[in-house]
C-alpha positions as CSV (number, residue, x, y, z in Angstrom):
1,X,0.0,0.0,0.0
2,X,1.4,3.4,-1.0
3,X,1.7,6.0,1.8
4,X,-0.1,9.3,1.4
5,X,1.7,11.4,-1.3
6,X,4.2,14.1,-0.4
7,X,3.4,17.8,-1.2
8,X,5.8,17.8,-4.2
9,X,4.1,14.7,-5.6
10,X,0.7,16.4,-5.4
11,X,2.2,19.5,-7.1
12,X,3.7,17.4,-9.8
13,X,0.4,15.6,-10.5
14,X,-1.4,19.0,-10.7
15,X,1.3,20.4,-13.1
16,X,1.1,17.2,-15.1
17,X,-2.7,17.7,-15.5
18,X,-2.1,21.4,-16.5
19,X,0.5,20.3,-19.0
20,X,-2.0,17.8,-20.6
21,X,-4.7,20.6,-20.8
22,X,-2.0,22.9,-22.3
23,X,-1.2,20.3,-25.1
24,X,-4.9,20.4,-26.0
25,X,-4.9,24.3,-26.0
26,X,-1.9,25.0,-28.3
27,X,-4.1,25.7,-31.2
28,X,-5.8,28.5,-29.1
29,X,-2.4,30.1,-28.3
30,X,-1.4,30.0,-32.0
31,X,-4.7,31.8,-32.7
32,X,-3.9,34.4,-30.0
33,X,-0.5,35.0,-31.7
34,X,-2.4,35.8,-34.9
35,X,-4.9,38.3,-33.3
36,X,-2.4,39.9,-30.9
37,X,0.8,40.5,-32.9
38,X,2.3,42.7,-30.2
39,X,2.8,39.7,-27.9
40,X,3.0,37.1,-30.8
41,X,6.3,35.8,-29.5
42,X,5.0,34.8,-26.1
43,X,1.8,33.2,-27.6
44,X,3.9,31.4,-30.3
45,X,6.1,30.0,-27.5
46,X,3.2,28.7,-25.5
47,X,1.6,27.4,-28.8
48,X,4.7,25.2,-29.5
49,X,3.4,21.8,-28.5
50,X,7.0,20.5,-28.1
51,X,7.7,23.3,-25.5
52,X,4.7,22.3,-23.2
53,X,6.2,19.5,-21.0
54,X,9.6,21.2,-20.8
55,X,7.9,24.4,-19.7
56,X,5.9,22.7,-16.9
57,X,8.8,20.5,-15.9
58,X,10.7,23.8,-15.4
59,X,7.9,25.1,-13.2
60,X,8.0,21.8,-11.2
61,X,11.8,22.3,-10.7
62,X,11.2,25.8,-9.4
63,X,8.8,24.4,-6.8
64,X,11.3,21.6,-5.9
65,X,14.1,24.1,-5.5
66,X,11.9,26.2,-3.2
67,X,10.5,23.3,-1.1
68,X,13.3,20.8,-1.0
69,X,16.4,22.9,-1.6
70,X,19.0,22.8,-4.5
71,X,20.6,19.5,-3.3
72,X,17.4,17.4,-3.5
73,X,16.2,19.0,-6.7
74,X,19.5,18.4,-8.5
75,X,19.6,14.9,-7.1
76,X,16.2,14.3,-8.6
77,X,17.3,15.5,-12.0
78,X,20.5,13.4,-11.8
79,X,18.5,10.3,-11.1
80,X,16.2,10.7,-14.1
81,X,17.0,8.7,-17.2
82,X,17.3,11.0,-20.2
83,X,18.6,8.4,-22.6
84,X,15.4,8.2,-24.7
85,X,15.2,12.0,-25.4
86,X,18.9,12.0,-26.4
87,X,18.4,9.0,-28.6
88,X,15.3,10.4,-30.3
89,X,17.2,13.6,-31.1
90,X,20.1,11.7,-32.6
91,X,18.0,9.3,-34.6
92,X,15.7,12.0,-35.9
93,X,18.5,14.1,-37.3
94,X,20.3,11.1,-38.9
95,X,17.2,9.5,-40.3
96,X,16.2,12.9,-41.9
97,X,19.6,13.5,-43.6
98,X,19.4,13.6,-47.4
99,X,21.3,10.3,-48.1
100,X,19.1,8.3,-45.8
101,X,15.9,10.0,-47.1
102,X,17.0,9.4,-50.8
103,X,17.7,5.7,-50.0
104,X,14.3,5.3,-48.2
105,X,12.6,7.0,-51.1
106,X,14.2,4.6,-53.5
107,X,13.2,1.6,-51.5
108,X,9.6,2.9,-51.3
109,X,9.4,3.6,-55.0
110,X,10.7,0.1,-55.7
111,X,7.9,-1.4,-53.7
112,X,5.3,1.0,-55.2
113,X,6.3,-0.1,-58.7
114,X,5.4,-3.8,-57.9
115,X,2.1,-3.1,-56.2
116,X,-0.9,-3.6,-58.6
117,X,-2.3,-0.1,-57.6
118,X,-2.3,3.4,-59.1
119,X,0.9,5.0,-58.2
120,X,-0.4,7.6,-55.7
121,X,-2.5,5.0,-53.9
122,X,0.4,2.6,-53.7
123,X,2.7,5.3,-52.3
124,X,0.1,6.2,-49.7
125,X,-0.3,2.5,-48.6
126,X,3.5,1.9,-48.5
127,X,4.3,5.0,-46.4
128,X,1.5,4.1,-43.9
129,X,2.1,0.3,-43.8
130,X,5.7,-0.7,-44.8
131,X,7.5,2.2,-43.1
132,X,5.8,1.7,-39.7
133,X,6.6,-2.0,-39.8
134,X,10.2,-1.1,-40.7
135,X,10.2,0.7,-37.4
136,X,10.6,-2.7,-35.7
137,X,14.1,-2.7,-37.1
138,X,15.3,0.9,-37.4
139,X,13.3,2.0,-34.2
140,X,10.0,3.9,-34.1
141,X,11.4,7.4,-33.9
142,X,13.4,6.8,-37.1
143,X,10.4,5.3,-38.9
144,X,8.2,8.2,-37.8
145,X,10.8,10.7,-39.1
146,X,11.1,9.0,-42.5
147,X,7.3,8.5,-42.9
148,X,6.5,12.1,-41.8
149,X,9.1,13.6,-44.2
150,X,7.9,11.4,-47.1
151,X,4.2,12.5,-46.4
152,X,5.2,16.1,-46.2
153,X,7.2,16.1,-49.4
154,X,4.8,14.0,-51.5
155,X,1.2,13.6,-50.3
156,X,0.8,16.8,-48.3
157,X,2.5,18.9,-51.0
158,X,-0.9,18.8,-52.9
159,X,-4.0,20.7,-52.0
160,X,-5.7,18.0,-49.9
161,X,-8.6,18.2,-47.5
162,X,-8.3,18.7,-43.8
163,X,-9.9,15.4,-43.3
164,X,-7.2,13.7,-45.4
165,X,-4.5,15.3,-43.3
166,X,-5.9,14.3,-39.9
167,X,-6.9,10.8,-40.9
168,X,-3.4,10.2,-42.4
169,X,-1.8,11.5,-39.2
170,X,-4.1,9.4,-37.0
171,X,-3.3,6.2,-39.0
172,X,0.4,7.0,-39.1
173,X,0.6,7.5,-35.3
174,X,-1.3,4.3,-34.5
175,X,0.6,2.2,-37.1
176,X,4.0,3.5,-35.8
177,X,3.0,2.7,-32.2
178,X,1.9,-0.9,-33.0
179,X,4.3,-1.5,-35.9
180,X,7.4,-1.5,-33.7
181,X,6.3,-4.6,-31.8
182,X,8.0,-7.2,-34.1
183,X,11.2,-6.8,-32.1
184,X,11.9,-6.1,-28.4
185,X,14.1,-3.0,-28.9
186,X,12.2,-0.7,-31.3
187,X,9.0,0.4,-29.5
188,X,9.7,2.5,-26.3
189,X,7.0,0.7,-24.2
190,X,8.4,-2.7,-25.1
191,X,12.0,-1.6,-24.5
192,X,11.1,-0.7,-20.9
193,X,10.1,-4.2,-20.0
194,X,11.8,-6.6,-22.5
195,X,14.9,-7.3,-20.5
196,X,13.1,-7.5,-17.2
197,X,10.5,-10.0,-18.5
198,X,12.9,-11.9,-20.9
199,X,11.1,-11.1,-24.1
200,X,13.1,-11.9,-27.2
201,X,12.3,-11.5,-30.9
202,X,10.4,-14.8,-31.2
203,X,8.3,-13.9,-28.1
204,X,7.4,-10.5,-29.6
205,X,6.4,-11.9,-33.0
206,X,4.4,-14.7,-31.5
207,X,2.5,-12.6,-29.0
208,X,2.4,-9.1,-30.6
209,X,4.1,-8.8,-34.0
210,X,1.8,-10.8,-36.3
211,X,-1.4,-9.3,-34.8
212,X,0.1,-5.8,-35.1
213,X,1.1,-6.4,-38.7
214,X,-2.4,-7.3,-39.7
215,X,-3.8,-4.2,-38.0
216,X,-1.2,-2.0,-39.7
217,X,-2.0,-3.4,-43.2
218,X,-5.8,-3.1,-42.5
219,X,-5.5,0.5,-41.3
220,X,-3.3,1.6,-44.2
221,X,-5.6,-0.1,-46.8
222,X,-8.8,1.4,-45.2
223,X,-7.4,4.9,-45.3
224,X,-6.2,4.4,-48.9
225,X,-9.7,3.3,-50.0
226,X,-11.4,6.1,-48.0
227,X,-9.3,8.7,-49.9
228,X,-9.0,7.0,-53.2
229,X,-10.6,9.9,-55.1
230,X,-8.2,12.5,-53.6
231,X,-5.3,10.2,-54.2
232,X,-6.3,9.6,-57.8
233,X,-6.2,13.3,-58.4
234,X,-2.5,13.6,-57.5
235,X,-0.2,13.8,-60.4
236,X,2.5,11.3,-60.4
237,X,5.8,13.1,-59.9
238,X,8.8,12.5,-62.0
239,X,11.0,9.6,-61.0
240,X,13.8,10.9,-58.7
241,X,17.2,9.3,-58.9
242,X,19.8,8.9,-56.2
243,X,22.2,11.9,-56.2
244,X,24.3,10.9,-53.2
245,X,27.5,8.9,-53.9
246,X,27.3,5.3,-52.8
247,X,30.2,5.5,-50.3
248,X,28.6,8.4,-48.5
249,X,25.2,6.6,-48.4
250,X,26.9,3.5,-46.8
251,X,28.6,5.7,-44.2
252,X,25.2,7.3,-43.3
253,X,23.5,3.9,-43.1
254,X,26.4,2.7,-40.9
255,X,25.8,5.7,-38.5
256,X,22.1,4.9,-38.4
257,X,22.7,1.2,-37.6
258,X,25.3,1.9,-34.9
259,X,23.1,4.5,-33.2
260,X,20.2,2.0,-33.2
261,X,22.4,-0.8,-31.9
262,X,23.8,1.4,-29.1
263,X,20.4,3.1,-28.4
264,X,20.7,2.4,-24.6
265,X,24.2,3.9,-24.3
266,X,24.5,7.7,-24.7
267,X,28.2,7.5,-24.0
268,X,28.4,5.6,-27.4
269,X,25.7,7.1,-29.6
270,X,26.3,10.8,-28.7
271,X,30.0,10.7,-29.8
272,X,28.8,8.7,-32.9
273,X,26.3,11.5,-33.6
274,X,28.9,14.2,-33.2
275,X,31.1,12.3,-35.7
276,X,28.1,12.1,-38.0
277,X,27.8,15.9,-37.8
278,X,31.4,16.2,-38.8
279,X,30.8,14.0,-41.8
280,X,27.8,16.1,-42.9
281,X,29.8,19.3,-42.6
282,X,32.7,17.8,-44.7
283,X,30.3,16.7,-47.5
284,X,27.9,19.6,-47.4
285,X,27.1,19.5,-51.1
286,X,25.3,16.2,-50.6
287,X,23.2,17.4,-47.6
288,X,20.0,19.3,-46.9
289,X,20.0,21.4,-43.7
290,X,19.8,19.0,-40.7
291,X,16.6,19.1,-38.7
292,X,18.4,20.1,-35.5
293,X,15.8,22.6,-34.3
294,X,12.9,20.0,-34.7
295,X,15.1,17.3,-33.1
296,X,16.0,19.5,-30.1
297,X,12.4,20.6,-29.6
298,X,11.2,16.9,-29.5
299,X,14.1,16.0,-27.1
300,X,13.0,18.9,-24.9
301,X,9.4,17.7,-24.9
302,X,10.4,14.1,-24.0
303,X,12.9,15.3,-21.3
304,X,10.0,17.4,-19.8
305,X,7.9,14.2,-19.8
306,X,10.6,12.3,-18.0
307,X,10.9,15.0,-15.3
308,X,7.2,15.4,-14.8
309,X,6.4,11.7,-15.2
310,X,8.9,10.6,-12.6
311,X,6.6,11.8,-9.8
312,X,3.4,10.3,-11.0
313,X,4.0,6.8,-9.7
314,X,2.1,7.4,-6.4
315,X,-1.3,7.5,-8.2
316,X,-0.5,5.6,-11.4
317,X,0.7,2.4,-9.9
318,X,-2.3,1.7,-7.6
319,X,-4.6,2.4,-10.5
320,X,-2.8,-0.1,-12.6
321,X,-2.5,-2.8,-9.9
322,X,-6.2,-2.7,-9.1
323,X,-7.0,-4.1,-12.6
324,X,-7.2,-7.7,-13.8
325,X,-5.7,-9.0,-17.0
326,X,-8.7,-7.9,-19.1
327,X,-9.2,-4.5,-17.5
328,X,-5.5,-3.6,-17.7
329,X,-5.6,-3.7,-21.5
330,X,-8.3,-1.1,-21.7
331,X,-6.9,0.8,-18.7
332,X,-3.5,1.0,-20.2
333,X,-4.9,2.1,-23.5
334,X,-6.8,5.0,-22.0
335,X,-4.1,6.0,-19.5
336,X,-1.6,6.0,-22.4
337,X,-3.5,8.9,-24.0
338,X,-2.6,11.0,-20.9
339,X,0.8,9.6,-20.1
340,X,3.7,8.4,-22.2
341,X,3.1,4.7,-22.9
342,X,6.7,3.8,-22.0
343,X,6.3,5.4,-18.6
344,X,3.2,3.2,-18.1
345,X,4.9,-0.1,-18.9
346,X,8.0,1.0,-16.9
347,X,5.8,1.3,-13.8
348,X,4.4,-2.2,-14.6
349,X,8.0,-3.5,-14.8
350,X,8.6,-2.3,-11.2
351,X,5.9,-4.6,-9.8
352,X,7.0,-8.2,-9.0
353,X,5.0,-11.3,-9.6
354,X,2.8,-10.2,-12.5
355,X,1.3,-13.0,-14.6
356,X,2.4,-13.3,-18.3
357,X,-1.2,-12.6,-19.2
358,X,-1.1,-9.3,-17.2
359,X,2.3,-8.4,-18.7
360,X,1.0,-9.0,-22.3
361,X,-2.2,-7.1,-21.7
362,X,-0.4,-4.1,-20.2
363,X,2.0,-3.8,-23.2
364,X,-0.7,-4.5,-25.8
365,X,-2.9,-1.8,-24.3
366,X,-0.1,0.7,-24.1
367,X,0.9,0.3,-27.7
368,X,-2.7,0.3,-28.9
369,X,-3.4,3.7,-27.3
370,X,-0.1,5.1,-28.6
371,X,-1.7,7.1,-31.4
372,X,-4.4,8.9,-29.5
373,X,-2.5,12.0,-28.4
374,X,0.9,13.7,-29.0
375,X,2.2,12.5,-25.6
376,X,1.0,8.9,-25.9
377,X,4.1,7.6,-27.7
378,X,7.6,9.0,-27.8
379,X,7.9,9.3,-31.6
380,X,4.6,11.3,-31.9
381,X,6.2,14.7,-31.2
382,X,8.7,14.0,-34.0
383,X,5.8,13.5,-36.5
384,X,4.0,16.7,-35.3
385,X,7.2,18.7,-35.5
386,X,7.7,17.7,-39.2
387,X,4.1,17.8,-40.4
388,X,2.4,20.7,-38.5
389,X,3.5,23.4,-41.1
390,X,1.0,21.7,-43.5
391,X,-1.9,22.3,-41.1
392,X,-3.8,25.6,-40.6
393,X,-2.1,28.1,-38.3
394,X,0.9,25.7,-38.3
395,X,-0.6,23.6,-35.5
396,X,-2.3,20.2,-35.2
397,X,-5.5,20.3,-33.2
398,X,-5.2,17.6,-30.5
399,X,-9.0,16.8,-30.6
400,X,-8.7,16.4,-34.4
401,X,-5.9,13.9,-33.9
402,X,-7.8,12.1,-31.2
403,X,-10.9,11.6,-33.4
404,X,-8.9,10.6,-36.4
405,X,-6.9,8.1,-34.4
406,X,-10.0,6.3,-32.9
407,X,-10.9,4.0,-35.9
408,X,-7.3,2.7,-36.4
409,X,-7.0,2.3,-32.6
410,X,-10.2,0.2,-32.6
411,X,-8.7,-2.0,-35.4
412,X,-5.5,-2.5,-33.3
413,X,-7.7,-3.2,-30.2
414,X,-9.6,-5.9,-32.1
415,X,-6.4,-7.4,-33.5
416,X,-4.8,-7.8,-30.1
417,X,-8.0,-9.0,-28.3
418,X,-9.5,-11.3,-30.9
419,X,-6.6,-12.8,-32.9
């Protein structure tokens, strides 16, 4: 039984709730920036969805410094694990470099050519189905970065309806969240428990992967058929050819692979990333500008989530533990919308003696709900950072995302519960 919460834990829970409400209000702040140009800078800052959790984590730290003193506050920060924010930053920037994007584009075009579908429909299907499943191998943040950039440069470069944009985003987020479950290292919520619960690749494929793959293919096909008229109106762009020299491409792919392999070791992947930066500077003619700003904003968002989330255990864990195998699936799915799904499964991993059925239900629920909100899954902020310029007032409405993500979430739910 958990003791009554400390004052700082109550403050953290209140700030966490405020931060969640803030993520749903960013569209309003962007609107204020348009109608009050005098203070547009402040409103734009508060309207940056990636700033939200970092901002409220900073408020929490001010409270902690005041209530507990600098020693305890810095100790709290020192004991947080910031590996995931750092990794997402590094992998986003590398995955979005021109050589990697050109290579991914070439692979996608190759698959598109062999699909018995009109070109634009085939492209839509491949980006929403194949790339998320690829996330099981290159990690979900890298898959999100590649898919979002491809969508931005191809599908969203046409005059498409708002409904098209939101449904595409909803399907992408859900498919990325469940598409990383073929392996134990690619999806953040699986990563948190795989070592503790001895889940290997075969366990993942047998219990999660094949079900997730069916849901991913179904979601992508359904969205493609829903928007077939809009897709058919898109003119097929000219075939692009690879412009990056093969040796440079191989070096970039090597960096990508090494950063993925050493994803848990910042002392390895951060120096690798700095070396990668050196290579891109040396061969600038074969590079686009690196997405450092977007990557840093997403890392800031996730770091804020780590700081705020670290003090939510006092209410989250009792809520989780009061559930049975069946309830925990739905409980995890709903809670995931309001907390990061990796934080949720991490709390589960701290509890001893859970049955395999409970473990499976917790993780399945956590990945199923991973597309409902921007904070539900670690790669989601990366997708928003890349795609939001294509939405009105440069911001994605959280309610629009939630509604668009519900049908693909339901498909994932049925796949995990019935298959």
